[in-house]
C-alpha positions as CSV (number, residue, x, y, z in Angstrom):
1,X,-8.2,-19.9,-7.3
2,X,-11.3,-22.0,-6.4
3,X,-14.4,-20.3,-7.7
4,X,-16.6,-21.9,-5.1
5,X,-14.7,-20.0,-2.4
6,X,-15.2,-16.6,-4.0
7,X,-18.9,-17.4,-4.6
8,X,-19.6,-18.6,-0.9
9,X,-18.0,-15.0,0.1
10,X,-19.7,-12.9,-2.4
11,X,-23.0,-14.8,-2.5
12,X,-25.9,-12.8,-3.2
13,X,-24.1,-9.4,-3.2
14,X,-23.5,-7.2,-6.4
15,X,-21.2,-4.1,-6.0
16,X,-18.6,-2.3,-7.4
17,X,-16.5,0.5,-6.9
18,X,-13.4,1.9,-4.7
19,X,-12.3,3.3,-1.6
20,X,-9.3,5.7,-1.1
21,X,-6.5,4.6,0.9
22,X,-6.7,5.1,4.8
23,X,-5.1,4.3,8.2
24,X,-7.1,3.6,10.9
25,X,-7.3,2.5,14.4
26,X,-9.4,-0.8,15.1
27,X,-12.2,1.5,16.9
28,X,-11.8,4.7,14.8
29,X,-12.9,5.2,11.1
30,X,-10.5,3.7,8.6
31,X,-10.4,6.2,6.1
32,X,-7.3,8.2,5.8
33,X,-8.8,11.0,3.8
34,X,-11.4,11.5,6.3
35,X,-9.2,11.1,9.3
36,X,-6.5,13.5,7.6
37,X,-9.4,16.2,8.3
38,X,-10.3,15.0,11.8
39,X,-7.8,17.0,13.9
40,X,-9.1,15.8,17.3
41,X,-10.9,18.1,19.4
42,X,-10.9,16.9,23.2
43,X,-14.3,15.4,24.2
44,X,-15.4,14.6,27.7
45,X,-13.9,11.0,29.0
46,X,-17.5,9.3,28.8
47,X,-18.1,10.3,25.0
48,X,-15.1,9.3,22.8
49,X,-15.7,5.5,22.8
50,X,-19.5,6.3,21.9
51,X,-18.1,8.7,19.0
52,X,-15.7,6.5,17.3
53,X,-18.1,3.6,16.9
54,X,-17.1,1.7,13.6
55,X,-20.1,2.8,11.5
56,X,-18.2,2.7,8.2
57,X,-18.6,0.1,5.7
58,X,-14.8,-0.1,5.4
59,X,-14.6,-1.2,8.8
60,X,-14.1,-5.1,9.6
61,X,-14.5,-6.9,13.1
62,X,-11.4,-5.4,14.9
63,X,-8.8,-4.3,12.6
64,X,-8.7,-1.3,10.1
65,X,-5.4,0.0,8.9
66,X,-2.4,0.8,10.9
67,X,-2.7,3.3,13.5
68,X,-1.3,6.5,12.2
69,X,-3.7,9.2,12.7
70,X,-4.4,11.7,15.6
71,X,-8.0,11.1,16.7
72,X,-10.0,12.1,19.7
73,X,-8.3,9.9,22.7
74,X,-10.4,6.8,23.6
75,X,-12.8,6.4,26.7
76,X,-11.5,4.6,29.6
77,X,-10.5,1.1,29.2
78,X,-13.0,-2.0,29.2
79,X,-12.9,-5.4,29.1
80,X,-12.6,-5.4,25.3
81,X,-9.8,-2.9,25.3
82,X,-6.4,-2.3,26.9
83,X,-5.8,0.8,28.9
84,X,-4.2,3.6,26.7
85,X,-0.8,4.2,27.2
86,X,-0.3,8.0,28.1
87,X,-2.6,11.2,28.3
88,X,-4.4,13.1,25.8
89,X,-1.2,15.3,25.0
90,X,1.1,12.2,24.4
91,X,-0.3,8.6,23.7
92,X,2.1,5.7,22.9
93,X,0.9,3.0,20.5
94,X,2.6,0.0,19.3
95,X,2.0,-1.9,16.1
96,X,3.9,-5.3,15.4
97,X,3.4,-7.6,12.4
98,X,5.6,-10.6,11.8
99,X,5.3,-13.7,9.5
100,X,6.4,-16.9,8.2
101,X,5.8,-18.2,4.7
102,X,6.7,-19.5,1.2
103,X,7.5,-17.3,-1.6
104,X,8.0,-19.0,-4.9
105,X,10.0,-15.9,-6.4
106,X,12.8,-16.3,-4.0
107,X,13.4,-20.1,-4.7
108,X,16.9,-19.6,-6.5
109,X,19.4,-20.4,-3.7
110,X,16.6,-21.8,-1.5
111,X,15.5,-18.7,-0.2
112,X,11.8,-19.2,-0.6
113,X,10.8,-19.8,3.2
114,X,11.6,-16.9,5.4
115,X,10.3,-15.7,8.8
116,X,10.7,-12.1,9.1
117,X,9.4,-9.1,11.0
118,X,7.2,-6.8,8.9
119,X,7.5,-3.8,11.0
120,X,7.5,-2.8,14.6
121,X,5.9,0.7,14.6
122,X,6.3,3.0,17.8
123,X,3.8,5.9,17.6
124,X,3.5,9.1,19.6
125,X,0.4,10.7,19.0
126,X,-1.6,13.7,21.0
127,X,-4.1,16.2,21.3
128,X,-2.4,19.4,22.1
129,X,-5.7,22.0,21.7
130,X,-9.1,21.8,20.2
131,X,-7.2,22.8,17.0
132,X,-3.7,21.1,17.2
133,X,-2.8,17.5,17.2
134,X,0.2,15.5,15.8
135,X,1.6,12.2,15.1
136,X,5.2,10.9,14.9
137,X,5.4,7.1,13.9
138,X,9.0,5.2,13.7
139,X,9.6,1.6,12.3
140,X,13.1,0.5,12.5
141,X,12.3,-2.3,9.7
142,X,12.9,-0.7,6.4
143,X,13.6,-3.1,3.5
144,X,11.0,-2.5,0.7
145,X,13.6,-0.7,-1.7
146,X,15.3,-2.5,-4.4
147,X,19.1,-2.8,-4.0
148,X,21.7,-3.2,-6.7
149,X,21.8,-7.0,-7.9
150,X,25.0,-9.1,-8.5
151,X,23.0,-11.3,-10.9
152,X,23.8,-14.8,-11.7
153,X,24.8,-16.7,-14.8
154,X,21.8,-17.3,-17.2
155,X,19.5,-15.0,-15.3
156,X,18.3,-11.6,-16.1
157,X,18.2,-9.1,-13.3
158,X,16.9,-5.7,-14.1
159,X,18.6,-4.2,-11.1
160,X,22.0,-5.1,-12.3
161,X,24.2,-1.8,-12.3
162,X,26.1,-3.2,-15.2
163,X,22.9,-3.7,-17.2
164,X,21.5,-0.5,-16.2
165,X,24.2,2.0,-16.5
166,X,27.1,0.1,-18.4
167,X,30.2,-2.0,-17.6
168,X,32.0,1.1,-16.1
169,X,29.5,2.0,-13.5
170,X,30.7,3.1,-9.9
171,X,27.7,1.4,-8.5
172,X,28.6,-1.8,-6.6
173,X,26.3,-4.4,-6.4
174,X,25.3,-6.0,-3.0
175,X,25.4,-9.6,-2.7
176,X,23.8,-10.0,0.7
177,X,20.3,-8.6,-0.7
178,X,20.7,-7.5,-4.0
179,X,19.3,-10.5,-6.0
180,X,16.4,-11.0,-3.7
181,X,15.2,-7.2,-3.5
182,X,14.9,-6.9,-7.2
183,X,11.5,-5.4,-7.6
184,X,7.7,-5.5,-6.8
185,X,7.7,-9.0,-8.0
186,X,10.6,-10.3,-6.0
187,X,11.3,-8.9,-2.6
188,X,11.8,-9.9,1.0
189,X,9.6,-7.5,2.5
190,X,6.5,-8.0,4.3
191,X,5.7,-4.4,4.5
192,X,5.2,-2.2,1.8
193,X,5.1,1.5,3.2
194,X,7.9,3.6,1.8
195,X,9.8,5.3,4.8
196,X,12.4,8.2,5.4
197,X,14.7,5.9,7.1
198,X,13.2,5.0,10.4
199,X,10.6,7.7,10.0
200,X,7.2,6.4,8.9
201,X,5.1,9.4,9.4
202,X,5.6,12.8,11.3
203,X,2.7,15.6,10.7
204,X,0.6,18.0,12.7
205,X,-3.2,18.5,11.9
206,X,-4.6,21.8,12.2
207,X,-8.5,22.0,12.6
208,X,-10.3,25.1,10.9
209,X,-12.9,25.4,8.6
210,X,-10.6,23.9,5.9
211,X,-8.5,21.2,8.0
212,X,-4.7,21.3,7.2
213,X,-2.1,18.4,7.5
214,X,1.4,19.3,7.2
215,X,4.5,17.1,7.3
216,X,5.4,13.5,6.0
217,X,2.1,11.4,5.6
218,X,0.5,8.6,3.7
219,X,-1.5,9.5,0.7
220,X,-5.2,8.9,0.4
221,X,-5.1,7.1,-2.8
222,X,-7.0,3.8,-2.9
223,X,-7.4,1.5,-0.2
224,X,-5.4,0.9,2.6
225,X,-3.8,-2.5,2.4
226,X,-4.9,-3.7,5.8
227,X,-8.1,-1.6,5.7
228,X,-9.2,-3.8,2.9
229,X,-8.4,-7.1,4.5
230,X,-4.7,-7.7,3.5
231,X,-2.3,-9.1,6.0
232,X,1.3,-8.2,4.3
233,X,2.8,-7.5,1.3
234,X,2.7,-11.0,0.3
235,X,-0.9,-11.2,0.2
236,X,-1.8,-7.8,-0.7
237,X,-3.0,-7.0,-4.3
238,X,-0.6,-5.2,-6.6
239,X,-2.8,-2.2,-6.8
240,X,-2.7,-2.0,-3.2
241,X,1.0,-2.0,-3.2
242,X,1.2,0.6,-6.0
243,X,-1.2,2.9,-4.0
244,X,0.7,2.8,-0.7
245,X,2.6,6.1,-0.7
246,X,4.0,8.3,1.8
247,X,5.4,11.9,1.1
248,X,6.2,15.1,2.5
249,X,3.9,18.0,2.0
250,X,0.5,19.3,2.7
251,X,-3.3,18.2,2.8
252,X,-6.1,20.4,2.8
253,X,-9.5,19.0,3.5
254,X,-13.1,19.9,3.7
255,X,-15.7,17.8,5.8
256,X,-19.4,18.1,5.6
257,X,-21.0,16.2,8.6
258,X,-24.4,14.4,9.1
259,X,-26.0,15.1,12.2
260,X,-26.7,11.7,14.1
261,X,-24.0,9.9,12.1
262,X,-20.2,8.8,12.7
263,X,-19.2,9.0,9.1
264,X,-19.2,12.6,7.3
265,X,-21.6,12.9,4.3
266,X,-18.7,14.5,2.0
267,X,-14.7,14.7,2.5
268,X,-13.0,16.5,-0.1
269,X,-9.1,16.7,-0.1
270,X,-6.6,18.5,-2.2
271,X,-2.8,18.3,-1.6
272,X,0.7,19.2,-3.0
273,X,3.8,17.1,-2.0
274,X,7.2,16.2,-2.9
275,X,7.2,13.8,-6.0
276,X,9.3,10.9,-5.1
277,X,6.4,8.6,-5.5
278,X,7.4,4.9,-5.7
279,X,9.7,5.2,-8.6
280,X,10.9,1.8,-8.5
281,X,7.4,0.4,-9.4
282,X,8.0,1.7,-12.8
283,X,11.8,0.7,-12.9
284,X,13.2,4.1,-12.4
285,X,16.0,2.9,-10.3
286,X,17.7,6.4,-10.4
287,X,21.2,5.2,-9.6
288,X,19.8,3.6,-6.5
289,X,19.3,7.0,-4.6
290,X,17.2,7.1,-1.3
291,X,13.8,6.7,-2.7
292,X,12.4,9.4,-0.3
293,X,14.8,12.4,-2.0
294,X,12.8,14.5,-4.2
295,X,14.4,14.7,-7.5
296,X,12.1,17.0,-9.1
297,X,11.7,20.8,-8.7
298,X,7.6,20.3,-9.3
299,X,5.3,19.0,-6.8
300,X,3.0,16.4,-7.4
301,X,-0.8,17.2,-6.9
302,X,-3.7,15.2,-5.2
303,X,-7.4,15.3,-5.3
304,X,-9.6,13.2,-3.5
305,X,-13.5,13.0,-2.6
306,X,-15.3,10.7,-0.4
307,X,-19.2,10.2,-0.1
308,X,-21.2,8.2,2.3
309,X,-24.8,8.4,0.9
310,X,-26.0,5.7,3.5
311,X,-24.2,3.9,6.5
312,X,-23.7,0.9,4.4
313,X,-21.9,2.5,1.3
314,X,-18.9,4.6,0.9
315,X,-17.8,5.7,-2.6
316,X,-14.2,7.5,-3.1
317,X,-12.3,8.8,-6.2
318,X,-8.5,10.2,-6.1
319,X,-6.7,11.6,-8.8
320,X,-3.1,12.4,-8.8
321,X,-0.8,14.4,-11.5
322,X,2.9,14.1,-11.0
323,X,6.5,12.8,-12.0
324,X,9.2,10.8,-10.6
325,X,12.7,11.0,-11.1
326,X,14.4,14.0,-13.3
327,X,15.8,14.6,-16.7
328,X,19.5,14.2,-15.9
329,X,21.3,15.5,-19.2
330,X,24.7,14.8,-17.6
331,X,24.0,11.2,-17.1
332,X,21.2,10.3,-19.5
333,X,19.7,6.9,-18.7
334,X,16.4,5.2,-19.4
335,X,16.6,4.0,-16.0
336,X,17.1,7.1,-14.4
337,X,14.8,9.6,-16.0
338,X,11.7,11.7,-15.5
339,X,8.8,9.8,-15.4
340,X,4.8,10.3,-15.6
341,X,3.2,9.2,-12.3
342,X,-0.7,10.0,-12.8
343,X,-3.2,7.8,-11.0
344,X,-6.9,7.8,-11.3
345,X,-8.4,5.2,-8.6
346,X,-12.2,4.8,-8.1
347,X,-13.5,3.0,-5.1
348,X,-16.8,1.4,-3.4
349,X,-17.1,-0.3,-0.2
350,X,-20.4,-2.0,0.7
351,X,-21.1,-3.6,3.9
352,X,-24.7,-5.2,3.3
353,X,-24.9,-7.1,6.6
354,X,-23.2,-6.9,10.0
355,X,-20.6,-9.4,9.3
356,X,-20.0,-9.1,5.3
357,X,-18.2,-6.6,3.4
358,X,-17.2,-6.1,0.0
359,X,-14.4,-4.0,-1.8
360,X,-13.9,-3.2,-5.4
361,X,-11.2,-1.0,-6.9
362,X,-10.6,0.2,-10.0
363,X,-7.2,1.7,-10.9
364,X,-5.8,3.8,-14.1
365,X,-2.1,4.4,-14.0
366,X,0.2,6.5,-16.5
367,X,3.8,5.8,-16.2
368,X,6.6,5.9,-18.5
369,X,9.2,8.6,-19.5
370,X,7.9,12.3,-20.0
371,X,7.8,13.7,-23.5
372,X,11.0,15.6,-22.6
373,X,12.9,12.8,-21.3
374,X,11.8,10.5,-24.1
375,X,13.0,13.0,-26.6
376,X,16.4,13.2,-24.7
377,X,16.8,9.3,-24.9
378,X,15.3,8.9,-28.2
379,X,12.7,6.4,-26.9
380,X,8.8,6.3,-27.6
381,X,7.2,9.1,-25.9
382,X,4.0,7.4,-25.9
383,X,2.7,7.3,-22.2
384,X,2.5,3.6,-20.7
385,X,-1.0,3.0,-19.3
386,X,-1.4,0.5,-16.7
387,X,-5.1,-0.3,-15.7
388,X,-6.7,-2.9,-13.5
389,X,-9.0,-3.9,-10.8
390,X,-9.4,-6.2,-7.7
391,X,-12.6,-7.4,-5.4
392,X,-12.2,-8.5,-2.1
393,X,-15.1,-10.1,-0.3
394,X,-14.9,-10.9,3.7
395,X,-16.8,-12.4,6.2
396,X,-16.4,-13.1,10.1
397,X,-18.3,-14.1,12.9
398,X,-17.8,-12.9,16.8
399,X,-17.6,-16.3,18.6
400,X,-17.5,-14.3,21.8
401,X,-16.8,-11.0,22.8
402,X,-13.1,-11.9,22.8
403,X,-12.7,-14.1,19.9
404,X,-13.7,-13.4,16.3
405,X,-13.1,-15.8,13.2
406,X,-13.3,-14.5,9.6
407,X,-11.9,-15.0,6.2
408,X,-11.6,-13.2,2.8
409,X,-11.0,-14.0,-0.8
410,X,-9.4,-11.5,-3.2
411,X,-9.4,-11.5,-7.1
412,X,-7.1,-9.2,-9.1
413,X,-6.4,-8.4,-12.6
414,X,-4.1,-5.9,-13.9
415,X,-2.1,-4.8,-16.8
416,X,1.7,-6.0,-16.9
417,X,2.6,-2.8,-18.5
418,X,5.6,-0.7,-17.2
419,X,8.9,0.8,-18.5
420,X,10.9,-2.6,-18.2
421,X,8.1,-4.5,-20.5
422,X,8.3,-1.7,-22.8
423,X,12.1,-1.8,-23.2
424,X,11.9,-5.5,-23.5
425,X,9.4,-5.4,-26.4
426,X,11.4,-2.5,-28.2
427,X,14.6,-4.5,-28.0
428,X,13.0,-7.9,-28.8
429,X,14.2,-9.6,-25.6
430,X,13.1,-12.8,-23.9
431,X,10.0,-13.2,-26.1
432,X,8.0,-10.4,-24.2
433,X,5.2,-9.0,-25.7
434,X,2.6,-6.3,-24.9
435,X,-0.9,-6.7,-23.7
436,X,-0.1,-9.6,-20.9
437,X,-1.9,-9.1,-17.6
438,X,-1.1,-10.2,-14.1
439,X,-3.6,-12.1,-12.2
440,X,-3.7,-12.9,-8.5
441,X,-6.4,-15.0,-6.2
442,X,-5.7,-14.7,-2.5
443,X,-7.8,-16.6,0.1
444,X,-7.2,-15.6,3.9
445,X,-8.4,-16.6,7.3
446,X,-7.8,-15.2,10.6
447,X,-8.7,-15.5,14.2
448,X,-8.8,-12.2,16.3
449,X,-8.3,-12.4,20.1
450,X,-10.0,-9.3,21.7
451,X,-8.6,-6.2,20.0
452,X,-4.9,-6.8,20.6
453,X,-3.9,-9.9,18.5
454,X,-4.9,-11.2,15.0
455,X,-3.5,-14.6,13.5
456,X,-3.8,-15.2,9.9
457,X,-3.0,-17.7,7.2
458,X,-3.1,-16.9,3.6
459,X,-2.7,-18.7,0.2
460,X,-2.0,-16.7,-3.0
461,X,-2.2,-18.3,-6.5
462,X,0.1,-15.8,-8.5
463,X,-0.1,-15.5,-12.5
464,X,2.9,-13.4,-13.3
465,X,3.5,-13.7,-17.2
466,X,7.2,-12.7,-17.2
467,X,9.0,-14.2,-13.9
468,X,12.2,-14.1,-16.1
469,X,12.1,-10.5,-16.0
470,X,12.8,-10.4,-12.3
471,X,15.6,-12.9,-12.2
472,X,13.0,-15.6,-10.9
473,X,13.5,-17.9,-13.8
474,X,16.5,-18.2,-16.2
475,X,16.6,-16.8,-19.4
476,X,19.3,-19.3,-21.0
477,X,20.6,-22.8,-20.5
478,X,18.4,-26.2,-20.7
479,X,16.0,-24.8,-18.1
480,X,15.2,-21.5,-19.8
481,X,12.0,-19.6,-19.1
482,X,10.7,-22.4,-16.6
483,X,10.9,-22.4,-13.0
484,X,8.8,-23.0,-9.9
485,X,5.7,-21.1,-9.6
486,X,5.5,-17.7,-7.8
487,X,2.7,-18.7,-5.5
488,X,2.7,-17.6,-1.8
489,X,1.5,-19.0,1.4
490,X,1.9,-18.2,4.8
491,X,0.8,-17.2,8.4
492,X,1.4,-13.8,10.4
493,X,0.4,-12.4,13.7
494,X,-0.2,-8.7,14.4
495,X,-0.2,-7.2,17.7
496,X,-1.7,-3.9,18.3
497,X,-1.5,-2.0,21.7
498,X,-2.8,1.6,21.6
């Protein structure tokens, strides 16, 4: 990564921290933990546009996360916005993202350059009363989960059913995409939000002294990837990918407002939800069952807090305690077991000037088989700790009222620590050693046309210490442990109508 580029973006600014995952409309607050608590109260038509000004330091020039929360309806259309589609009780939104680019991880068989639709989200949301609001979000593009791989001579594929569950397994490989939808290091998807089939989110909000959200919703863990300036799964940091979670459950929030300010002084949220998690991230393939299915009787738990001491700074913390998978005594397997799924994520967002914002996120994850699962399987019961951070700096300039240009730089370092790496170390496979780190440097540029269309380009310098663990490089033969770099580049376009 060009160090000069990062210096230009971050010059004169020193900050640290982390902010929770959010989903926001371009004119609403981008913090989901806060929005989860703000079940909309109808307001007079002349007021909402002022009430929803982007005062949060998380907020960029036009774009936050995806439009996934019921918020007070926008005011009348102006020259800078499209007319809202629907009434207060039913508003229709469309969020479309597509891209074309190069991914060195898919170079085998010549699939490194692809053009794909990341998502095409159709959302219905509305305010039914001063206390009740709802969201239903559908996306027919759902290709983030790994598939059973067929493998190739000289390569190791961690998603090969015969490697995972023995030569007599009844799980068939899928030749169409199984060798490209392998894990988080080798995938074709531009999206990274887990879904229940085509259903992305569906929940209702109840506004009481303690705000309640119930249904399938995103979890406010870490920065939302688009909120923090990323375009797609190809340029998002690994921490952002890990923290992108949805589940079925309930969130309870308390909000302390500040007179004269758009952002609350304090928001606290606790929740309980089905512990499906993103089990594939820790190579818990679980016989390739639907990842939205809950395989454990105990829920996962979440506690988050957000503090806005001044309008230019927001500090958040999120802690999750839970598990994924289950201890299956009838079919014992390291690759289908009960795993730890704890996370501690600390965030700070700082907006020192009108056209500059900085994010820093520090994350600590606890993975690996639980004690009881490890004892049944006869493996090391010591939890796996995966720690890391990333920092993003973004600048932009409004050329005119309907045209904004901008760019960002992200730098990430995170441990390459997971159940596959531990297995390879214990078995002495492929020269894998503990203590290595993933590295990533991303440079992005974009042009916003009003608040409806964003065109962006990106370049990623990727440092994956073990590309051969994902079927990217061969493990035998004359070219063993060598291959194309796993860097990526591309372009994308996003259309948002709300």
